[in-house]
C-alpha positions in Angstrom: -9.7 -33.7 6.2 -11.9 -33.8 9.3 -13.8 -30.4 9.8 -12.9 -28.5 13.0 -16.2 -28.5 15.2 -17.0 -24.6 16.1 -17.5 -24.5 19.8 -19.0 -22.0 22.3 -18.4 -21.5 25.8 -21.2 -20.8 28.3 -20.1 -17.2 28.3 -20.4 -17.0 24.5 -24.0 -18.8 24.6 -25.3 -16.2 27.3 -23.8 -13.7 25.2 -25.8 -14.6 22.2 -28.9 -15.1 24.7 -28.7 -11.5 25.6 -27.3 -10.1 22.1 -29.7 -11.2 19.8 -33.1 -10.3 21.1 -31.3 -7.0 22.2 -29.9 -6.6 18.7 -33.5 -7.3 17.1 -35.1 -4.9 19.6 -32.5 -2.4 18.8 -33.3 -2.8 15.3 -36.8 -2.8 15.7 -36.8 0.4 17.9 -34.6 2.3 15.3 -37.0 1.6 12.9 -39.9 3.0 15.0 -37.7 5.8 16.0 -36.9 6.4 12.1 -41.1 6.5 11.5 -42.1 8.4 14.4 -39.0 11.1 13.3 -40.6 11.0 9.5 -43.9 11.6 11.2 -43.0 14.5 13.3 -41.2 16.1 10.6 -44.1 15.7 8.1 -46.4 16.9 10.7 -44.2 19.7 11.3 -43.8 20.6 7.8 -47.6 20.4 7.0 -48.3 22.7 9.8 -45.8 25.3 8.9 -47.1 25.0 5.3 -50.5 26.1 7.1 -48.9 28.6 8.9 -47.1 30.3 5.7 -50.4 30.0 3.6 -52.2 31.4 6.3 -50.0 34.6 6.9 -49.4 34.7 3.0 -53.0 34.9 2.6 -53.5 37.5 5.2 -50.8 39.6 3.5 -52.5 39.2 0.1 -56.0 40.5 2.2 -54.1 43.5 3.6 -53.0 44.5 0.1 -56.3 43.7 -1.5 -57.8 45.8 1.4 -55.4 48.6 1.0 -56.4 49.2 -2.6 -60.4 49.2 -1.4 -60.0 51.3 1.5 -58.1 53.8 -0.6 -60.7 53.9 -3.1 -62.9 54.1 -0.5 -61.2 57.0 1.3 -60.9 58.9 -1.8 -64.8 58.5 -2.9 -66.4 58.5 0.5 -65.7 60.3 3.6 -62.7 60.8 4.6 -62.6 60.5 8.7 -64.6 56.9 8.3 -61.7 55.0 6.3 -58.8 56.9 7.2 -58.2 55.2 10.4 -58.7 51.9 8.5 -56.2 53.1 5.7 -53.6 53.9 8.1 -53.7 50.5 9.9 -53.5 48.4 7.0 -50.4 50.5 6.0 -48.9 49.5 9.5 -49.8 45.6 9.3 -48.5 45.4 5.9 -44.5 45.8 6.5 -45.1 43.9 10.0 -47.0 40.8 8.7 -44.5 40.8 5.6 -41.6 40.8 8.4 -43.3 38.0 10.2 -43.9 36.0 6.9 -40.1 36.7 6.2 -39.2 34.8 9.6 -41.4 32.0 8.4 -39.8 31.1 5.2 -36.1 32.2 6.3 -34.7 28.4 5.5 -36.5 28.9 2.1 -34.1 30.7 -0.2 -36.6 31.3 -2.8 -39.4 32.4 -0.5 -37.3 34.7 1.1 -36.4 36.3 -2.2 -40.1 36.8 -3.3 -40.9 38.1 0.4 -38.3 40.6 0.2 -39.1 41.8 -3.4 -42.8 42.1 -2.1 -42.0 44.0 0.8 -39.9 46.5 -1.3 -42.5 46.8 -4.0 -45.5 47.3 -1.3 -43.3 50.0 0.7 -43.0 51.9 -2.5 -46.6 51.3 -3.1 -47.8 52.4 0.2 -45.4 55.2 0.0 -46.8 56.7 -3.0 -50.6 56.2 -1.5 -49.2 58.2 1.4 -48.3 60.8 -0.8 -51.6 60.7 -2.6 -53.4 60.9 0.3 -51.9 64.1 1.7 -52.7 65.8 -1.8 -56.4 64.4 -1.3 -56.1 65.8 2.0 -55.1 69.4 0.7 -58.4 69.2 -1.8 -56.3 67.6 -4.6 -58.0 64.9 -7.2 -56.9 61.4 -7.2 -54.3 60.8 -10.1 -56.2 58.0 -12.4 -52.8 57.0 -14.3 -51.1 56.9 -10.7 -53.9 54.9 -9.3 -53.7 52.3 -11.9 -50.1 52.1 -11.7 -50.4 51.6 -8.0 -53.1 49.0 -8.5 -51.0 47.3 -10.7 -47.8 47.1 -8.3 -50.1 45.5 -5.8 -51.4 43.1 -8.1 -47.5 42.3 -8.8 -47.2 41.8 -5.1 -50.4 39.6 -4.7 -49.0 37.7 -7.7 -45.8 37.2 -6.3 -47.3 36.0 -2.7 -49.6 33.8 -4.7 -46.5 32.1 -5.8 -45.8 31.0 -2.2 -49.5 29.7 -1.6 -49.5 27.8 -4.5 -46.0 26.1 -3.9 -46.9 25.4 -0.3 -50.5 24.0 -1.3 -48.5 21.8 -3.7 -46.1 20.4 -1.5 -48.8 19.5 1.5 -48.6 15.4 2.0 -51.6 13.5 0.7 -54.4 13.3 3.7 -54.2 9.6 3.7 -50.3 9.4 4.4 -50.7 9.7 8.2 -52.8 6.9 8.5 -51.0 5.0 6.5 -48.0 5.8 8.5 -50.1 5.1 11.7 -50.6 1.4 10.4 -47.3 1.0 9.3 -46.1 1.8 12.6 -48.7 -0.6 14.4 -47.7 -3.6 11.7 -44.2 -3.0 12.7 -44.8 -3.1 16.4 -46.6 -6.4 16.2 -44.3 -7.6 13.9 -41.9 -7.3 16.3 -43.5 -8.8 19.2 -44.0 -12.0 17.2 -40.3 -12.1 15.9 -39.3 -11.3 19.5 -41.4 -14.6 20.8 -40.2 -16.6 18.0 -36.5 -15.8 18.5 -37.0 -16.1 22.4 -38.2 -19.7 22.0 -35.7 -20.6 19.3 -32.7 -19.6 21.2 -34.5 -21.5 24.6 -34.7 -24.5 22.5 -30.8 -23.9 21.2 -30.0 -23.3 24.9 -31.7 -26.6 26.2 -30.1 -28.8 23.3 -26.7 -27.1 23.8 -26.4 -26.5 27.7 -29.4 -28.0 29.5 -29.1 -31.6 28.3 -25.5 -31.5 28.9 -25.9 -30.3 32.5 -28.3 -32.9 32.9 -25.5 -35.4 31.6 -23.2 -33.7 34.3 -25.7 -34.1 37.2 -26.1 -37.9 36.2 -22.3 -38.2 36.3 -22.1 -36.5 39.7 -24.6 -39.2 40.8 -23.0 -41.8 39.3 -19.8 -40.7 41.2 -21.7 -40.6 44.7 -22.8 -43.9 44.1 -19.5 -45.2 42.5 -21.1 -46.4 39.4 -19.3 -46.2 36.0 -19.6 -42.6 34.4 -21.2 -42.1 31.0 -19.3 -41.4 28.2 -17.4 -37.9 28.8 -19.1 -34.7 26.8 -17.8 -33.7 23.5 -16.7 -29.9 22.8 -14.5 -27.5 24.7 -16.9 -25.4 26.8 -17.0 -24.9 30.4 -19.3 -28.0 31.1 -17.3 -30.3 28.9 -14.4 -29.4 31.0 -16.1 -29.6 34.1 -17.2 -33.0 33.1 -13.9 -34.0 32.3 -12.9 -33.0 35.7 -15.4 -35.4 37.2 -13.9 -38.3 35.1 -10.4 -37.3 36.1 -11.6 -37.3 39.8 -13.3 -40.5 39.4 -10.3 -42.0 38.0 -8.4 -40.5 40.8 -10.7 -42.0 43.4 -10.9 -44.9 41.7 -7.3 -45.2 41.8 -7.3 -44.4 45.7 -9.8 -46.9 46.4 -7.6 -49.5 44.8 -4.6 -48.6 46.6 -7.0 -48.3 49.9 -8.1 -51.9 48.8 -4.3 -53.0 48.3 -3.2 -51.3 51.8 -6.2 -52.9 53.4 -5.6 -56.1 52.1 -1.9 -56.2 52.4 -1.4 -54.6 55.5 0.8 -56.3 58.2 -1.4 -55.0 60.9 -5.1 -55.8 61.4 -7.6 -53.5 60.0 -11.2 -54.1 60.9 -14.6 -52.0 61.0 -16.7 -52.5 64.1 -20.8 -51.5 63.9 -22.1 -49.3 66.5 -23.6 -52.8 68.2 -20.1 -54.1 68.4 -20.1 -56.4 65.4 -17.2 -56.6 63.1 -18.4 -55.4 59.7 -14.8 -56.0 57.5 -11.7 -57.5 58.4 -8.6 -57.4 56.8 -6.9 -60.7 55.7 -4.0 -59.6 57.8 -5.9 -61.1 60.8 -5.1 -64.8 59.2 -1.3 -64.2 59.9 -1.7 -62.5 63.2 -4.5 -64.3 64.9 -5.3 -67.4 62.7 -8.7 -66.5 62.0 -10.0 -66.2 58.4 -12.1 -62.5 57.5 -15.3 -64.7 57.0 -14.9 -66.3 60.1 -14.9 -62.9 62.3 -17.4 -60.9 59.9 -20.6 -60.8 62.0 -19.4 -61.6 65.4 -18.7 -59.6 68.4 -15.2 -58.0 68.4 -14.9 -58.6 72.2 -14.8 -62.0 71.7 -11.3 -61.8 70.4 -10.3 -60.0 73.7 -8.9 -62.3 76.6 -11.3 -62.7 79.1 -9.5 -60.7 81.9 -8.9 -57.5 79.4 -12.6 -57.4 78.0 -14.1 -54.8 80.7 -11.2 -52.5 79.9 -11.8 -52.9 76.3 -15.5 -52.3 76.4 -15.0 -49.1 78.3 -12.4 -48.2 75.7 -14.8 -48.6 72.8 -17.4 -46.6 74.8 -14.9 -43.7 75.4 -14.8 -43.5 71.9 -18.2 -43.2 70.5 -19.0 -39.8 69.4 -15.4 -38.2 70.3 -14.1 -38.9 66.6 -10.5 -39.0 68.2 -7.9 -41.8 68.3 -7.2 -43.7 71.6 -4.7 -46.8 72.2 -5.3 -49.6 74.2 -3.3 -52.5 75.1 -4.6 -55.9 75.7 -4.3 -59.6 75.0 -6.1 -61.1 72.1 -7.1 -65.0 71.4 -5.5 -66.5 68.7 -7.5 -69.3 66.9 -5.5 -71.9 68.5 -6.3 -70.5 71.8 -3.0 -68.8 72.5 -2.8 -65.1 73.3 -0.8 -62.6 71.5 -0.1 -59.0 73.0 -2.1 -56.4 70.7 -2.1 -52.6 70.5 -5.6 -51.2 69.5 -5.7 -47.8 67.7 -9.2 -46.7 67.3 -11.4 -43.8 65.6 -15.0 -43.5 65.9 -17.1 -42.0 62.4 -20.0 -40.3 63.4 -21.2 -40.1 59.8 -21.0 -44.1 59.4 -22.3 -44.9 63.0 -18.9 -47.0 63.1 -15.3 -47.7 64.7 -12.5 -48.0 62.6 -9.5 -50.0 64.4 -6.0 -50.7 63.1 -4.6 -53.9 65.6 -1.2 -54.2 65.9 0.9 -57.1 67.1 3.0 -55.9 70.0 4.0 -59.2 71.1 7.6 -59.0 70.3 7.8 -55.6 71.9 6.5 -56.6 75.0 9.1 -59.7 75.0 11.7 -57.2 74.5 10.5 -55.1 77.2 10.6 -57.8 79.7 13.9 -59.1 78.3 14.9 -55.0 79.0 13.6 -55.4 82.5 15.7 -58.4 83.6 18.6 -57.1 81.7 18.3 -53.9 84.1 18.0 -56.1 87.1 20.9 -58.3 85.8 23.2 -55.3 85.7 21.7 -53.7 88.5 23.0 -57.0 90.8 25.1 -58.8 88.7 27.5 -56.3 87.4 27.0 -53.2 89.5 27.9 -55.1 92.7 31.1 -56.6 91.5 32.2 -53.5 89.8 31.8 -52.0 93.3 33.9 -54.4 94.9 36.7 -54.2 92.4 36.2 -50.1 92.8 36.9 -50.6 96.6 39.8 -52.9 96.4 41.5 -50.7 94.0 41.1 -47.8 96.5 42.4 -49.9 99.2 45.2 -51.0 97.1 46.1 -47.5 96.1 46.2 -46.4 99.6 49.0 -49.1 100.1 46.8 -51.5 102.6 48.9 -54.5 100.9 52.3 -52.5 100.5 53.6 -49.5 98.8 53.3 -49.6 95.1 55.7 -48.1 92.7 55.0 -44.9 91.0 54.2 -46.8 87.8 51.8 -49.2 89.6 50.2 -46.4 91.3 49.3 -45.0 88.2 48.0 -47.9 86.8 45.6 -48.3 89.9 44.2 -44.6 89.5 43.5 -45.2 86.1 41.6 -48.6 86.5 40.0 -47.2 89.6 38.7 -44.2 87.2 37.6 -46.5 84.6 35.6 -48.5 87.0 34.0 -45.3 88.4 32.8 -44.3 85.1 31.3 -47.6 84.3 29.3 -47.6 87.7 28.1 -44.1 86.8 27.5 -45.1 83.1 25.2 -48.3 84.7 23.7 -45.8 87.2 22.7 -43.5 84.4 21.1 -46.0 82.1 19.1 -47.6 85.1 17.8 -44.2 85.9 17.0 -43.6 82.1 15.3 -46.9 82.0 13.5 -46.0 85.1 12.3 -42.3 83.7 11.1 -44.1 80.2 9.1 -46.7 82.2 7.2 -44.0 84.3 8.8 -45.1 87.5 10.5 -41.7 88.2 8.8 -40.4 91.4 9.5 -37.1 92.5 9.8 -36.2 96.3 8.0 -32.5 96.0 8.9 -29.6 98.5 8.9 -26.4 98.7 12.6 -25.0 97.5 14.2 -22.1 97.5 16.2 -21.8 94.1 18.8 -19.4 95.0 20.6 -21.6 98.0 19.7 -24.6 95.8 21.9 -22.8 93.0 24.6 -21.7 95.4 25.0 -25.6 96.4 25.0 -26.7 93.0 28.0 -24.3 92.2 30.0 -25.2 95.2 29.7 -28.7 93.9 31.0 -28.0 90.6 33.6 -25.3 92.1 36.6 -27.6 91.8 35.9 -28.2 88.0 35.3 -24.2 87.4 38.8 -23.5 89.5 40.9 -25.7 87.2 40.0 -23.6 84.1 39.8 -20.4 86.1 36.1 -19.8 85.1 34.0 -17.4 87.0 30.8 -18.4 88.2 28.3 -15.5 88.1 25.2 -16.5 90.5 22.1 -14.7 90.7 21.3 -12.6 93.8 17.5 -12.8 94.0 15.4 -16.3 94.1 12.1 -17.5 94.2 10.2 -20.4 95.9 8.9 -23.2 93.7 7.5 -26.7 94.6 10.0 -29.5 93.3 11.9 -32.1 94.0 15.3 -30.4 95.1 17.6 -33.4 94.4 16.4 -34.0 90.9 16.3 -30.0 90.6 20.1 -29.9 91.9 20.9 -32.7 89.2 19.8 -30.7 86.4 21.2 -27.7 87.2 24.7 -29.2 88.2 24.3 -31.3 84.7 23.7 -27.9 82.8 26.6 -26.2 84.8 28.7 -29.1 84.2 28.3 -29.0 80.6 28.8 -25.3 80.4 32.1 -25.7 82.3 33.3 -28.4 80.1 32.8 -26.9 76.7 34.1 -22.9 77.7 37.3 -22.0 77.1 39.5 -21.0 80.1 39.1 -17.9 82.1 35.4 -17.1 80.7 32.3 -16.4 83.1 29.2 -18.8 83.3 26.1 -17.1 84.1 23.2 -18.3 86.1 19.8 -16.2 86.0 16.5 -16.9 87.3 13.6 -14.9 85.8 10.0 -15.8 87.1 6.3 -14.7 86.6 2.8 -15.7 88.3 2.6 -19.4 87.1 6.5 -20.6 86.0 10.2 -20.1 87.1 13.0 -20.2 84.4 16.6 -21.0 85.1 19.3 -20.2 82.7 22.8 -21.4 82.4 24.7 -19.1 79.9 28.5 -19.5 78.9 30.8 -18.2 76.5 31.8 -21.4 74.8 31.8 -22.1 71.2 28.0 -22.6 70.7 26.0 -25.0 69.2 25.0 -25.3 65.4 21.3 -24.5 64.7 20.7 -27.8 63.1 21.8 -30.0 66.3 19.6 -27.8 68.6 16.3 -29.5 68.3 18.2 -33.3 69.0 20.9 -32.4 71.3 18.6 -33.5 74.2 17.8 -37.1 72.5 20.0 -40.1 74.1 23.5 -41.0 73.3 23.7 -37.4 71.2 26.9 -35.5 71.4 28.4 -32.5 69.2 30.3 -33.8 65.9 33.8 -32.4 65.2 36.8 -31.4 67.4 34.3 -30.9 70.7 33.4 -34.6 70.6 37.1 -35.8 70.0 38.1 -33.6 73.1 35.2 -33.9 75.8 34.3 -37.2 77.1 30.7 -38.2 77.5 28.1 -41.1 77.6 25.8 -38.5 75.9 22.8 -39.1 78.6 23.1 -35.9 80.5 20.9 -33.8 78.8 18.3 -36.7 78.0 18.1 -37.3 81.9 17.7 -33.2 82.3 14.9 -33.6 80.0 13.3 -36.4 81.7 13.1 -34.7 85.1 12.1 -31.4 83.7 9.0 -33.4 81.9 8.2 -35.2 85.2 7.9 -31.5 86.9 5.8 -30.5 83.7 7.9 -28.3 82.4 10.0 -27.8 79.2 13.7 -27.3 78.5 15.6 -25.8 75.6 18.8 -24.2 74.2 19.4 -20.7 72.5 22.6 -20.9 71.0 24.4 -19.2 67.9 27.4 -21.0 66.7 30.4 -19.4 67.7 29.0 -17.1 70.0 28.0 -19.2 73.5 24.9 -21.0 74.3 22.3 -20.3 77.0 20.6 -23.5 78.2 17.1 -22.8 80.1 14.5 -24.8 81.8 11.1 -23.6 82.7 8.9 -25.6 85.6 5.4 -24.3 87.2 5.7 -23.1 90.5 2.9 -25.2 91.6 2.9 -29.0 91.1 -0.1 -31.1 91.4 -0.1 -33.3 94.9 0.4 -37.3 94.1 -2.8 -39.2 94.1 -3.1 -41.9 97.0 
């Protein structure tokens, strides 16, 4: 069975780097502290022993002095030794009390001192009694003197035990130097071991971490240069995980590069890179299908050579305008195929400041241009070849319905009215289509003038009054207006369209409210109804062409679905916005907002 490898994370390694020297230093300091404490205790003990010996010796000396001074007091001049004797008698109890304090932690010593205090106290009392007898003229009692001497000798003997014991317990004079030498040796050993441990840990860290970091740096360099990476690092620490992430990122980048090459090689549009000098650095294989050139034939050539002569000046200005902007711009021009034919192309360019190159996508729009031309021709055909005959048919039906060629039966009159209404609707649809085409081609022109919105709104209300009266709908108009620069006819077209839609979808005997709001820069017109409302999911698409509401409303209300699209085109031409606010089932509020001032058209 494979032995499981023990892995450490960087945190654990760093912890070891700190913990091992710290633990060793703590052990060393603990040992030194213990030795110093021991030395301090021994020094204190020695000093205490000296103090006890000195104090005990002092008490012994006082006991000897007491006996000698008493004998001298009896034999010689009493006044000469009396003061000395009394001083000794006073000091003995006091010094014994001090000695008792010094030995209070030693029970045997304390008992000896207590015994000496008792015996010496008795001896001093008897000596004082004898002193008084002597002072009265009596003689010293030899037996009493001998007994007191023996009693004092016992006290001295007891105190001698303390002195002997303390002298025996004193440390060897060589012990302090030996302890000092041991401390110095321990400090030196600690310094040497600290250096050794530090070197070992550095070597271990270098072998387990620094080399792995170097491998990681090497892999990052390889990845930046798109070279194969070194084998993944083993282990489960952070460095190994980061190296695995590098390998994963490299795999992802390689896959992305592979997909990028696949897109580059299989794209239907031409993708090319143009250097700052205008030379083609790389071009996708699609250029063969679109322009007939092989990529190798175009690489190194000036890109402007692909552009038709009449479009080269505009193309050069376009490319120069892209330099340093790093924004995409579009350009339409004609390019020359290898066989000499020209095709319509749409260029999208993006300048890369970092690489100093222009990246372009070139799309073939020849078919789109053909469709646009066909659309224009179709619009012209509809305008001249379809609208004119329909207008003639409408005029004929109108005359026929008035009985110009004889009275018609009631049934025939109804058929003529239906036909006339259908022809009128067809002509309106054709006019709308032509207007939409004009708007989309950018040919919608505005006849700007100062317009007072309040009279304009009232005229629009009068124009749709017949529709509102049929459904008994009340039109609530604003009382205050504002001056705005706009095309009055186009603006009236928007307002009437919004009011017509509101009337169309509002229930009978409801109210439609028109509101005008303005600020320093814009004016907003609201048309609010009490109709069924508009679902939220279709509010964003209701202004698209041919869009109509689904369901029962679509079945009941006729229309081409172009009215709101025309409104949006007119509002956009005024540099404004249009929208709707509605809650399904609770009415709608259509609004448009345009600036109060419009830029004057340039000559």
